[in-house]
MISEBA-186415 format. One record per atom (N, C-alpha, C, O): x, y, z; residue in three letters. Coordinates in steps of 0.1 Angstrom, whole numbers, plus 5000, padded with zeros to 4 digits. Example, Ala and Ser with C-alpha at 12.3 -4.5 7.8 and 13.67 -1.06 7.14 Angstrom:
513249435078ALA/512349555078ALA/513249675078ALA/514249675085ALA/512849785071SER/513749895071SER/512950005079SER/513450115080SER/
***
This chain:
906307715796MET/905207805789MET/905607905790MET/906307915800MET/905508045783CYS/905808155785CYS/904008215781CYS/902908155780CYS/904308345779GLY/903208395777GLY/903208525768GLY/904008625769GLY/902208515757ILE/902908675747ILE/901508735745ILE/900308695747ILE/901908815743THR/900608915739THR/900909075732THR/902109095731THR/900009185727GLY/900409265720GLY/899209345712GLY/898009315713GLY/899909445704PHE/898509475700PHE/899409565689PHE/900509595691PHE/898509585675TRP/898809695663TRP/897309795661TRP/896209725660TRP/897309925661ASP/896510015659ASP/897510095648ASP/898510165649ASP/896910065636PRO/897810145624PRO/897310295625PRO/897410375615PRO/896910335635ARG/896510515633ARG/897010555640ARG/896710665644ARG/898210465650GLY/899010535661GLY/898710605670GLY/898110565679GLY/899210765670GLY/898710855678GLY/899310865689GLY/899810975692GLY/899310765696LEU/899610715709LEU/900910805712LEU/901310875703LEU/901610815728GLU/902610875732GLU/903310735736GLU/902610655743GLU/904610685733ALA/905410565738ALA/904710485753ALA/904110375756ALA/904910585759ALA/904810535772ALA/903610485774ALA/903410395782ALA/902810535766GLN/900910505767GLN/900310345763GLN/899410265766GLN/902010365750VAL/901710215739VAL/902310085751VAL/901809975750VAL/903210125761GLU/904410035768GLU/902810035782GLU/902309925786GLU/902410135785ALA/902010045794ALA/900210015791ALA/899609975801ALA/899610015782ARG/898809895778ARG/899309785776ARG/898709695782ARG/900009765769ALA/901109645766ALA/901109555779ALA/900509455782ALA/902009635786THR/902709605804THR/901409555813THR/901409465820THR/900009655810ALA/899109555818ALA/898609435812ALA/898009335818ALA/898709435798MET/897909315792MET/899009175794MET/898609065794MET/900109195795ALA/901109105796ALA/901409055814ALA/902008955818ALA/900409185825ALA/900309175840ALA/899509035839ALA/899708935845ALA/898709065831LEU/897408935837LEU/897808775829LEU/897108675829LEU/898908775824ILE/899508625821ILE/900408615827ILE/901008515823ILE/901008655836ALA/902608675844ALA/902308545848ALA/903508505847ALA/901508435852HIS/901508305858HIS/902608235844HIS/903308125843HIS/902308315836ARG/903308185825ARG/904108215821ARG/904308195809ARG/904908295828GLY/906208365826GLY/906808425844GLY/907108535848GLY/906708355848PRO/907708425861PRO/908808455863PRO/909008475875PRO/910008455853ASP/911108435848ASP/911708565844ASP/912908585847ASP/911108665837ASP/911408755830ASP/909808825826ASP/908708785827ASP/910408945820ALA/908809035814ALA/909809155803ALA/910909215805ALA/909009145793GLY/909309265783GLY/908509335777GLY/907409305780GLY/908709425768VAL/907909525764VAL/908609595753VAL/909009705756VAL/908809545738TRP/909209655728TRP/907809725717TRP/906909665711TRP/908109815719VAL/907309935712VAL/907609995699VAL/908710025697VAL/906710025692ASP/906710125680ASP/905610245682ASP/904410245679ASP/906310325686ALA/904710415685ALA/904410455674ALA/903310445671ALA/905110495668ASP/905410515652ASP/904010505648ASP/903010565645ASP/904310405650HIS/903510245640HIS/902310205646HIS/901410135640HIS/902210225657GLY/900910185670GLY/900810055673GLY/899709995675GLY/902209995674VAL/903109815677VAL/903509815692VAL/904309885698VAL/902709685699ALA/903809705707ALA/903509505710ALA/902509435707ALA/904609475717LEU/905009325717LEU/904909305733LEU/905409395739LEU/904409205740ALA/905009175755ALA/905309065755ALA/904908975748ALA/906109055767HIS/906808855767HIS/906608885784HIS/906608985791HIS/906308715786ARG/906308675799ARG/907008555801ARG/906408455803ARG/908608565800ARG/908908435801ARG/909308335811ARG/909808375822ARG/908908185809LEU/909008065818LEU/911108035808LEU/911507995797LEU/911708065816ALA/913208025807ALA/913507905808ALA/913607845820ALA/913707835796ILE/914007695791ILE/915607655788ILE/916407575793ILE/915607785776LEU/916607745772LEU/917507905768LEU/917108005763LEU/918607885773ASP/920008045777ASP/919108105787ASP/918208185784ASP/919208055800LEU/919108115811LEU/919308305813LEU/918708365821LEU/920208345804THR/921308435802THR/920308555795THR/919408525787THR/920408695798PRO/919908785790PRO/919708765780PRO/918708805774PRO/921108655772ALA/920708695755ALA/919708625752ALA/919708585741ALA/918608565761GLY/917408455758GLY/916308575762GLY/915208515759GLY/915908705766HIS/915108795769HIS/914608835757HIS/915308825747HIS/913208885756GLN/912108885751GLN/911509005753GLN/911209035765GLN/910909105741PRO/910609095729PRO/912409065728PRO/913209085738PRO/912709025714MET/914008995707MET/914109035694MET/913308995686MET/914809115691VAL/915309175677VAL/915809065671VAL/916208955676VAL/915909095656SER/916909005648SER/917909085648SER/917909205652SER/919609005641ALA/920709055643ALA/921209175637ALA/922009255641ALA/920309175622GLY/920109255613GLY/919109355616GLY/919109455608GLY/917909355628GLY/917209455626GLY/916209485622GLY/915809605625GLY/915209395613ARG/914509385608ARG/913609365613ARG/912709445611ARG/913409255623TYR/912809145629TYR/912309155644TYR/913109155654TYR/911109165646VAL/911109175665VAL/909909055670VAL/908809085668VAL/910208945676ILE/909508875680ILE/909308835697ILE/910308825705ILE/908108815701VAL/907508735707VAL/907208585707VAL/906308555698VAL/907708475714PHE/908108395711PHE/907508305723PHE/907908335734PHE/906608185720ASN/906108085732ASN/906107955722ASN/905607925711ASN/907107885733GLY/907207735729GLY/908907695726GLY/909907745731GLY/908807595718GLU/910407525720GLU/910307495705GLU/909307465699GLU/912107495700ILE/912207475686ILE/913207335684ILE/914407335680ILE/912607195689TYR/913307125691TYR/914607075680TYR/915507005685TYR/914707105668ASN/915607085663ASN/916507235660ASN/917107245650ASN/916407315669HIS/917207425665HIS/918207445662HIS/918707525654HIS/918907315673GLY/920807295669GLY/921307265656GLY/922407285651GLY/920207205650GLU/920207215635GLU/919807285622GLU/920007295610GLU/919407305629LEU/919207465620LEU/920107555626LEU/920407635618LEU/920607575637ARG/921807695637ARG/922707595628ARG/923507685623ARG/923107475622ALA/924107425616ALA/924007465603ALA/924907515597ALA/922807455598GLN/922407525584GLN/922807655579GLN/922907695567GLN/922907735595LEU/923007875591LEU/924107905594LEU/924507885605LEU/924907985584ARG/926207985583ARG/926708185585ARG/925908275582ARG/928108215589ASP/928308315590ASP/927408405599ASP/927408535599ASP/926808345607VAL/926008385621VAL/926508425633VAL/927008335640VAL/926608545637ASN/927308565651ASN/926608565662ASN/926408675666ASN/926208475670TRP/925508385678TRP/925408475690TRP/926508495694TRP/924208555699ARG/924608655714ARG/924608515721ARG/925408505731ARG/923708385719GLY/923308355726GLY/923208195725GLY/924208165719GLY/922308085728HIS/922007995722HIS/920607915731HIS/920407815738HIS/919708035723SER/918108015725SER/917407985710SER/917408025698SER/916807915715ASP/916107865700ASP/915008035689ASP/915008065677ASP/914308075699THR/914408225699THR/915308255686THR/915208215674THR/916308325694GLU/917308345682GLU/917408295672GLU/917408355661GLU/917608155673THR/917808075657THR/916308095647THR/916008055636THR/915508165655LEU/914408145644LEU/914308235635LEU/913708235624LEU/915208365645LEU/915008515637LEU/916108485624LEU/915708495612LEU/917408465627ALA/918308425619ALA/917708385605ALA/917508435594ALA/917208215614GLY/916108165602GLY/915408265594GLY/915608245582GLY/914408395598PHE/914008465590PHE/914908505583PHE/914608505570PHE/915908555586GLU/916908615579GLU/917408615567GLU/917708695558GLU/917608465569HIS/918008395558HIS/917508325547HIS/918208305537HIS/916208255549TRP/915008215545TRP/914008245544TRP/913408205534TRP/913408325552GLY/911608405552GLY/911508395567GLY/912208395577GLY/910308395565LEU/909508355577LEU/908908185576LEU/909108085583LEU/908208215566ARG/907408055560ARG/908407945559ARG/908207835563ARG/909507985552ALA/910407875550ALA/910907825565ALA/911007705567ALA/911007905573THR/911807925585THR/911007845593THR/911607775600THR/909307835594VAL/908507785599VAL/908007615595VAL/907407535602VAL/908607605583GLN/908507455575GLN/909707395580GLN/909807265580GLN/910407475583ARG/912107365581ARG/912007305603ARG/912507215608ARG/910807435610ALA/911207405625ALA/910507315631ALA/909407345628ALA/910507215638VAL/909807075644VAL/910107165660VAL/911107215664VAL/908807165666GLY/908207235679GLY/906707205680GLY/906007135673GLY/906307285693MET/905407335694MET/905707505698MET/906807555701MET/904707555697PHE/904807735700PHE/904207765687PHE/904007715676PHE/903907905696ALA/902908025688ALA/904408155692ALA/905308155700ALA/903808245680PHE/904908375683PHE/904008485675PHE/902908475669PHE/904908585677ALA/904208685666ALA/905408805667ALA/905908855676ALA/905508835652VAL/907108855647VAL/906209015637VAL/905309015629VAL/907109125643TRP/907009235636TRP/908109285626TRP/909109345628TRP/907509255614ASP/908909305599ASP/909009465598ASP/908109525593ASP/909809505603ARG/909809655601ARG/910509685590ARG/911309775593ARG/910509655579GLN/910709655564GLN/909309645559GLN/908609735555GLN/908909535558ALA/907709495556ALA/906509585560ALA/905609635553ALA/906709595571MET/905709655579MET/904309595580MET/903309665578MET/904109455581THR/903609385589THR/903509325600THR/904309375609THR/902909245603LEU/902609115614LEU/902309015612LEU/901308995606LEU/902908945615THR/902608805616THR/902208745625THR/902908765635THR/901608685626LEU/901208555639LEU/901208365631LEU/900708315621LEU/901908315643GLY/902008195640GLY/902108115651GLY/902408155662GLY/901507945645ARG/900907875658ARG/901507685648ARG/901407635637ARG/902007665660ASP/902607515656ASP/901707425647ASP/900607475645ASP/901807325643ARG/901307215634ARG/900307165643ARG/899407125636ARG/900007155654LEU/898807085656LEU/898307185668LEU/897007185668LEU/898607245675GLY/898207355678GLY/898007345696GLY/897207345705GLY/899607325695GLU/899707265712GLU/899707415723GLU/899207435734GLU/900307495713LYS/900407635722LYS/899607715714LYS/899707715702LYS/898407815726PRO/897507855720PRO/897808015718PRO/898608075724PRO/897008075708LEU/897208245704LEU/895308245702LEU/894508155700LEU/895308345704TYR/894008415703TYR/894108535696TYR/894708615703TYR/893708585684TYR/893608715683TYR/892808785671TYR/892308715663TYR/892608925670GLY/891208985665GLY/891209105667GLY/891909145676GLY/890509175660TRP/890609335655TRP/888909345663TRP/887909275663TRP/889209475671GLN/888409525682GLN/888409655679GLN/889209715686GLN/887809745670GLY/887209825662GLY/888809855652GLY/889009785642GLY/889609955655GLU/890509955648GLU/892009935649GLU/893109985645GLU/891509775662THR/893009755668THR/893309625669THR/892409565676THR/894109545665LEU/894509425665LEU/894809375679LEU/895809425684LEU/894309285684LEU/894709255696LEU/895109085697LEU/894408995692LEU/896109055703PHE/896608915704PHE/897108865715PHE/897808945719PHE/897008755724ALA/897508675734ALA/897608515736ALA/897308435727ALA/898108495744SER/898008355744SER/897008295754SER/896908185757SER/896308405757GLU/895208375765GLU/894208455764GLU/894508565759GLU/892608445768LEU/891908585763LEU/892008665775LEU/891608785773LEU/892408635790LYS/891908745801LYS/893008855794LYS/892708975797LYS/894208855786ALA/895308925785ALA/894609025775ALA/895209135776ALA/893809035768LEU/893009125758LEU/891709175765LEU/890909215757LEU/891409185778ARG/891009245786ARG/891409355790ARG/890609435795ARG/893009385790ALA/893309465797ALA/893409615789ALA/893709715794ALA/893109595772HIS/893109695765HIS/891709735762HIS/890709675759HIS/892009885766PRO/890809945762PRO/889909965749PRO/889010055748PRO/890109915743ALA/889609845728ALA/889009735732ALA/888009725725ALA/889109625741PHE/888409535738PHE/886709565747PHE/886309625757PHE/886009475736THR/884909445744THR/884009325744THR/883409285734THR/884009265755ALA/883609145763ALA/882509115760ALA/881609105769ALA/882309105745ASP/880609055740ASP/880308915736ASP/880908895725ASP/879708825739ILE/880108705737ILE/879208675724ILE/878208725718ILE/880108545721ASP/879708555709ASP/878708365705ASP/879208255703ASP/877208415705ARG/876808365708ARG/876908225699ARG/876608115705ARG/877108215688ASP/877708065680ASP/878608015691ASP/878407905697ASP/879308085694ALA/881107995703ALA/880007965710ALA/879807855705ALA/879307985718LEU/878507955730LEU/877407825727LEU/877607715732LEU/876407855719ALA/876307715713ALA/877507585710ALA/877507465713ALA/878207645707LEU/879707515707LEU/880407435715LEU/880907325715LEU/880007575726LEU/880107505741LEU/879407425748LEU/879707345758LEU/878307455742MET/877107365749MET/877007255743MET/876807165751MET/877207235732ARG/877107135725ARG/878207005725ARG/878006885725ARG/879507085725TYR/881007035725TYR/881906955739TYR/882406845740TYR/881607095750SER/882307085764SER/883507195759SER/884307225768SER/883707265744ALA/884807275745ALA/884007405735ALA/882807415732ALA/885307515729VAL/885307605719VAL/886107545712VAL/887307545715VAL/885707485703PRO/886907485689PRO/887407535678PRO/886407565671PRO/888807565671ALA/889107655666ALA/888107665651ALA/887407575646ALA/888307795647PRO/889107845648PRO/888007995656PRO/888408115655PRO/887107955662TYR/886108015674TYR/886908055685TYR/888108005688TYR/886408135691ALA/886508205703ALA/885108205711ALA/884008195705ALA/885108225725ILE/884108285731ILE/883508415730ILE/882308435731ILE/884508515727TYR/884108665726TYR/884108665710TYR/884608595702TYR/882908815710ARG/882908825692ARG/883908905687ARG/884408995695ARG/884408875674GLY/885208905668GLY/887008875674GLY/888008935670GLY/887008755685ILE/888208695684ILE/888108585679ILE/887008525679ILE/889508525672ARG/889208385673ARG/890808315672ARG/891808375669ARG/890708165676LYS/891508115677LYS/892508075661LYS/892108015651LYS/894008145662LEU/895008085649LEU/894907935653LEU/895407865662LEU/893807915636VAL/894207765638VAL/895607695640VAL/896507775638VAL/896107545644PRO/896907495642PRO/897907455630PRO/897607375621PRO/898707505630GLY/899707475612GLY/899507595607GLY/899607595595GLY/899007745611ALA/898907865601ALA/899907945606ALA/900707915615ALA/899508075598LEU/900408175598LEU/899108315595LEU/898308315586LEU/899308405602LEU/898308505596LEU/898908655594LEU/898708735603LEU/899508695584THR/899908815582THR/899008915576THR/898208905567THR/899509015585VAL/898309175586VAL/899809245581VAL/900909245585VAL/898809315569ARG/899209455568ARG/898509565568ARG/897309565572ARG/899209685565PRO/898109815568PRO/897609845556PRO/898109865545PRO/896109845563GLY/894809895552GLY/894409765548GLY/893709775538GLY/894609625555GLN/893909495555GLN/893809435565GLN/894509355570GLN/892309505569MET/891809415581MET/891609335584MET/891709305596MET/890809195567ARG/890209125569ARG/891009035565ARG/891009025553ARG/891908945571VAL/893108885559VAL/892108725569VAL/891308745579VAL/892508595563GLU/893008485563GLU/893908425567GLU/894908465560GLU/894108325576PRO/895108225579PRO/895308175564PRO/894408155555PRO/896808155565GLU/897308085555GLU/897707935558GLU/898407965568GLU/897807835558ARG/898207675563ARG/899707705556ARG/900007765546ARG/900307645564TYR/902207595564TYR/901907495561TYR/902307435552TYR/901007445568TRP/901007245573TRP/899507195570TRP/898607285571TRP/899107065566ASP/898307055565ASP/898306885569ASP/899106805565ASP/896906845581ALA/897506725586ALA/896806615575ALA/897406515570ALA/895406665572CYS/894306595559CYS/895506585550CYS/895606465546CYS/896406655545GLN/897106625535GLN/898206505536GLN/898506415528GLN/898806555555VAL/899606445554VAL/899006325559VAL/899906255562VAL/897906285561VAL/896906185560VAL/896506105544VAL/896305985540VAL/896706175540ALA/896206135525ALA/898006075516ALA/898505975511ALA/898406175519ASP/900206115511ASP/900206035520ASP/900605935515ASP/899906005532GLY/900205835537GLY/899605765529GLY/900405705522GLY/898505735528LEU/897805705523LEU/897705665512LEU/897105565510LEU/898205715503ALA/898505695489ALA/899905685487ALA/900405685476ALA/900505655499SER/902305585495SER/902205495510SER/902705525521SER/901705435509PRO/902005355522PRO/903405255528PRO/904305225520PRO/903505215540TYR/905005175545TYR/905305025536TYR/904504945534TYR/906105015534THR/906104895525THR/907304765531THR/907904685524THR/907604795547GLY/908804735551GLY/908004615558GLY/906904605554GLY/908404535565THR/907604415571THR/907504475589THR/908004565596THR/907004385591PRO/906204425607PRO/907604455618PRO/907604525628PRO/908704375613ASP/909604425623ASP/910504525621ASP/911304545630ASP/910304585608GLU/911004655607GLU/910204815604GLU/910604935601GLU/909004765606ALA/908104845614ALA/908304925631ALA/908505045635ALA/908104805638VAL/909004815653VAL/910304885647VAL/910005005645VAL/911104865645THR/912504905646THR/912705075643THR/913505155647THR/911505085633GLU/911605225623GLU/910805275635GLU/911705325641GLU/909705285642LEU/909005315655LEU/910205375661LEU/910305505662LEU/911105275668GLU/911805285678GLU/912705405673GLU/912805495682GLU/913105425664ARG/914405515660ARG/913405635660ARG/913905735666ARG/912205665656VAL/911705775652VAL/911405785669VAL/911805895671VAL/911005735681LEU/910505785692LEU/911905835700LEU/911905905710LEU/912805765694ARG/914205785703ARG/914405915699ARG/914506005708ARG/914405955687GLN/914606115681GLN/913806255689GLN/914106365694GLN/912506145687ALA/911706235693ALA/911906295708ALA/911606415711ALA/912506175718VAL/912206225729VAL/913706285732VAL/913906385738VAL/914706215728GLU/916006305726GLU/915906485723GLU/916606565729GLU/914806525711GLN/914806625709GLN/913706715719GLN/913606835716GLN/913206675726GLN/912806755736GLN/912906765750GLN/912106805758GLN/914506685751MET/915206685762MET/916206785764MET/917106785772MET/916006885754LEU/917006975749LEU/916507115763LEU/915407155760LEU/916907155772ALA/916807245785ALA/918307255793ALA/919307175793ALA/918007395799ASP/918907405808ASP/918407465819ASP/918607565825ASP/917307315820VAL/916507335835VAL/916107195833VAL/915907145823VAL/915907145846PRO/915507015850PRO/914006965842PRO/913007035840PRO/914306845839LEU/913406785830LEU/912406725839LEU/912606765850LEU/911406635837GLY/910306555841GLY/909306485832GLY/909706525821GLY/908406415831ALA/907606305829ALA/906606315828ALA/906806315840ALA/905506325827PHE/904406265831PHE/903706125830PHE/902906075822PHE/904306075844LEU/904005885841LEU/902405875843LEU/901905895854LEU/901705835833SER/900605775841SER/900005635841SER/898905605846SER/901105545833GLY/900805405833GLY/900805365823GLY/901305245823GLY/900405425810GLY/900105375799GLY/901305335793GLY/902505355798GLY/900905275779VAL/901905255772VAL/903105385766VAL/904305375769VAL/902505495757ASP/903305545751ASP/904205615768ASP/905405595769ASP/903505695780SER/904105745785SER/905205685797SER/905805765804SER/905405595797SER/905805435796SER/907305435793SER/908405455798SER/906705415781THR/907705445765THR/908705575767THR/910005575767THR/907905715768VAL/909005815769VAL/909705825783VAL/910705885784VAL/909105755795VAL/910205785804VAL/911405695804VAL/912505725809VAL/911205555797ALA/911805445796ALA/913305535784ALA/914505535787ALA/913105575775LEU/914005675766LEU/914305765774LEU/915505785770LEU/914205835782MET/914605945785MET/915405915798MET/916306005801MET/915305825805GLN/916305775820GLN/917705725808GLN/918905755810GLN/917305635796GLY/918305565787GLY/919505695784GLY/920705675786GLY/918605855777PHE/919905895777PHE/920205995786PHE/920706105782PHE/919805955798VAL/920506065809VAL/921405985809VAL/922606025806VAL/921105835813MET/922405705819MET/923305725805MET/924205645805MET/923405815793GLY/924605785785GLY/924805865787GLY/926005875785GLY/924405985793GLY/925406135790GLY/924506245792GLY/923306225796GLY/925106355789GLY/924706505791GLY/924006495773GLY/924306435763GLY/922806605774VAL/922106585761VAL/921406785767VAL/921206835778VAL/921206845752GLY/921106985752GLY/922307085754GLY/923207045762GLY/922307215746LEU/923407285746LEU/923907335756LEU/925107345755LEU/923307355766GLY/923407435778GLY/924207275793GLY/924907275803GLY/923407175784GLY/924607045795GLY/923707035805GLY/924206955813GLY/922707065809HIS/922107075825HIS/921206985820HIS/920307015812HIS/921406865826VAL/920406765828VAL/920306685839VAL/921206625843VAL/918206725845SER/918506635855SER/916706595854SER/916006655845SER/916106495862HIS/914906435861HIS/914206425874HIS/914606455885HIS/913306385870ARG/912006315881ARG/910906285870ARG/910406325860ARG/910906195879VAL/909606085871VAL/908006145880VAL/907906125892VAL/907106215874VAL/906006245885VAL/904806225870VAL/904906215858VAL/903606235878GLY/902406215872GLY/900906235879GLY/900906285890GLY/899706195872ALA/898806235880ALA/898106095887ALA/898605995882ALA/897306085895THR/896605995902THR/895605895887THR/894705925880THR/896605765889THR/895405685881THR/896305565887THR/897205555895THR/895305455873GLN/895305305877GLN/896105255868GLN/896205305857GLN/896605165871MET/898005085863MET/896904995852MET/896304895855MET/896905045842ALA/896404975832ALA/897404965818ALA/897605065811ALA/897904865814MET/898804845801MET/898804725799MET/898104655806MET/899504675788PRO/899504525781PRO/900404475792PRO/900904555799PRO/900504365794GLU/900704245803GLU/902804315802GLU/903404395809GLU/903104225789CYS/904804265787CYS/905004445787CYS/906104485784CYS/903804535789GLY/904604645793GLY/904704715808GLY/905104825810GLY/904204635817ILE/904704645831ILE/905504595839ILE/905504605851ILE/906604535831GLY/908404555836GLY/908804685834GLY/909804725840GLY/907904795821LEU/908904915825LEU/908405035838LEU/908905145840LEU/907304935847ILE/906905055854ILE/907104955870ILE/906404855871ILE/908104975882PRO/907904965892PRO/906704865898PRO/905804805891PRO/906804855908ASP/905704785916ASP/905504885930ASP/906004845941ASP/905104945930VAL/905205065938VAL/903105045948VAL/902505125955VAL/902904955945GLY/901204935949GLY/900104965943GLY/899205015949GLY/900104955936GLY/898704975928GLY/898605095920GLY/898705085908GLY/898405205927SER/898205315922SER/899405425922SER/900005435933SER/899805505913PHE/900705665914PHE/899805735920PHE/898805775914PHE/900205785935ILE/899305925935ILE/900506045941ILE/901406055949ILE/899906145929LEU/901106245930LEU/900106345933LEU/900106395945LEU/898706395920GLY/898406495917GLY/899306615924GLY/898806675934GLY/900406645919HIS/900906775922HIS/901706845908HIS/902406795900HIS/901406965909ALA/902207065897ALA/903107025896ALA/903706955904ALA/903707065885PRO/905106985878PRO/906207135891PRO/907007115900PRO/905607245887GLY/906107365895GLY/906807315912GLY/907907325916GLY/905407275917ARG/906207245932ARG/906807125936ARG/907107085947ARG/907107065922LEU/908106915924LEU/909306995921LEU/910206935927LEU/909907115915GLY/911107145906GLY/911107135894GLY/912107125888GLY/910207145889LEU/910207115873LEU/910007205865LEU/909207295868LEU/910407205855TYR/910307345844TYR/909507235828TYR/908807245819TYR/909807205830LEU/909307045817LEU/908806925823LEU/909206855832LEU/907406925813GLY/907306735813GLY/907006725798GLY/906506785789GLY/907606585801LEU/907406505783LEU/906006445788LEU/905806415799LEU/904806425774THR/903806355778THR/903706235768THR/904306265757THR/903206115770GLY/902906055756GLY/902606125746GLY/903206125735GLY/901406185750THR/900706265734THR/901206395732THR/900506475726THR/902806455740ARG/903106535730ARG/904206495721ARG/904706565712ARG/904706315724LEU/905206235717LEU/904906225709LEU/905406265698LEU/903606145708LYS/902906075693LYS/902306195685LYS/902006175674LYS/902206345690ALA/901906475683ALA/903006535674ALA/902906545661ALA/904406585686ASP/905806575675ASP/906106535669ASP/906306575658ASP/906606405673GLY/907506275673GLY/907206205660GLY/907906215650GLY/905806125661ALA/905806075644ALA/905506165639ALA/906306185629ALA/904606275639ILE/903906375626ILE/905106445621ILE/905306465609ILE/906006495633HIS/906806615628HIS/908006545619HIS/908406615609HIS/908406415621THR/909506325620THR/909006285605THR/909906255597THR/907406285597GLY/907306265589GLY/906806145588GLY/906606115577GLY/906505985601PHE/906305875599PHE/905005835603PHE/904605725607PHE/904505945601ALA/902405925602ALA/902305875592ALA/901305805592ALA/903105885579ASP/901905835571ASP/902305675569ASP/902305635557ASP/902705575579SER/902605495578SER/902005425597SER/902405485607SER/901305355597PHE/900805305607PHE/901505165613PHE/901805085604PHE/901605145622VAL/902105035626VAL/900805005638VAL/900405095646VAL/900204875638PRO/899304815644PRO/899304845656PRO/900404845661PRO/898104885664HIS/898504895680HIS/898804795686HIS/899204815698HIS/898704685683GLU/899004525692GLU/900404555688GLU/901004565699GLU/901104565679ARG/902604575676ARG/903304675687ARG/904504685688ARG/902504735695LEU/903404855704LEU/904004755714LEU/905304765715LEU/903404675723PRO/903904605733PRO/905504535731PRO/906304515740PRO/906004495711GLN/907004475710GLN/907904555716GLN/908604525726GLN/907804675708LEU/908904805713LEU/909104785725LEU/910104725729LEU/907704825739THR/908104845754THR/908904705754THR/910204715754THR/908504615753ALA/909204505753ALA/911404525753ALA/912304535761ALA/911404545738ARG/912104575734ARG/913504675749ARG/914604665754ARG/912204785748LEU/913304885757LEU/913204785771LEU/913904835780LEU/912704715774VAL/913304605788VAL/914204565786VAL/915204585793VAL/914204495776GLN/915104385769GLN/916804465769GLN/917804405770GLN/916604595767ASN/917904625765ASN/918504765776ASN/919204865775ASN/917704695789GLY/917704775802GLY/917504915805GLY/917604965816GLY/917004985792ASP/916905115791ASP/915705155806ASP/915805255812ASP/914705025808ALA/913705075822ALA/914405025835ALA/913505045842ALA/915204995841SER/916104995842SER/916205095861SER/916005075873SER/916705175852VAL/917105335861VAL/915705325870VAL/915705355882VAL/914305265858ILE/913005345867ILE/913105245878ILE/912805295889ILE/913405115880ASP/913405045891ASP/914305115903ASP/913905115914ASP/915505165899ASP/916705155911ASP/915505335911ASP/914905345922ASP/915205445903PHE/914405545912PHE/913505505921PHE/913605555932PHE/912305395918SER/911705355928SER/912305305941SER/911705335951SER/912805265941GLU/913605225954GLU/913705335964GLU/913605305976GLU/913805445961SER/914105565975SER/912805595974SER/912605655984SER/912005585968LEU/910505625971LEU/910005585982LEU/910705505987LEU/908605605991PRO/907905576001PRO/907605435994PRO/907605415982PRO/907405356004ALA/906005245999ALA/905105245997ALA/904505316006ALA/904405205988GLY/902705175985GLY/902105325979GLY/901005315974GLY/902505415979ASN/902705495968ASN/903605605968ASN/904805595973ASN/903005735962LEU/904505845957LEU/904405945964LEU/905306025963LEU/903205975973ARG/902706065983ARG/903806215987ARG/903906335984ARG/904506095995GLY/905506105997GLY/906906205988GLY/907806265995GLY/906906205975LEU/907406245966LEU/907406445966LEU/908306505959LEU/906406525974GLU/906706595972GLU/907406665982GLU/907906775980GLU/907206595995ASP/908406676003ASP/909706666008ASP/910306716016ASP/909806505995GLU/911606515995GLU/912106585983GLU/913306615982GLU/911206635973VAL/911806715960VAL/911406895961VAL/911806985954VAL/910406915974ALA/910307085968ALA/911507155972ALA/912307125980ALA/911407305961PRO/912007345968PRO/912207425980PRO/913407435985PRO/
***
């Protein structure tokens, strides 16, 4: 993950050094989100500041540094997340002199060729971003379809603040930490504060699948949806899948493979959170198959580890073959960073970004047919590498894994 933050005070009036200092202080409070790099971009005349804390995943060179300016100079972006199909988008963008191979640069090139909204609609991934349009004088905030990446925003007096986490907003002098009593009631009722609410008065979470574009003199604007989960469901119900059950299983396998392969795009080590359920087990089996089949990713750097949280084994009998017999429980309970990992694929992410983003959510396969897919993976040999991996681990549980792979 990375961290983004910044503000826009249309009144201007501050020196560039003052604007930069405020943005730097905000970014410092979310330094844990991005230990690899940091940057700030300011336009003091227009009161704009964008700040970024980077966890480098794609393009580890200075070409991936943020905030990043588009080749034509019109757009400036701070971006958190990953665009899984950015290689496909690059293939559609012709006559571009690429400076590196980051997905952030791909987005900026798309903005210049297709426009901001059309580019986001083409993008498959998890993300949150802020883009300053130097020509139109607008600030646009965007969030992925299912809200995997967080983004808070709100007007505090005459200043618009935004950040990946609420704590970054506290560093700006315009911020007032007044509790929103309505949000507090929601917290007591649901044990969480649902979007678009936030615990502070005047602050909101940007809803998933939406863009918020702010223009000079237009303080009160509402997010606009570029994607709607309810509409996807309605379209699926109106045009249900007409294939046979076996064809549905085959299509599901194709979509799963595509989703997992796209999410293995990285220039750093990859991992998977293996909980013992059907979904995460399928993800791990597919990952191992792609690793054995050759390197993937523009950078060509692929390594992998199987990790997970403390959990009991509980899954259909035919899916047990995906998991090595290590004595009942997987006992890890360690943060991915302590295992030398930068990315961890999960079953939840697979279902969210894989099924829905590829358009397969308009068809429904009965849950009891999922074991057929896992059984097929075992028959094809994709899960064999998991057994080989387990032989190198301590018997009984996986607690010793931390000592073996700690940096």
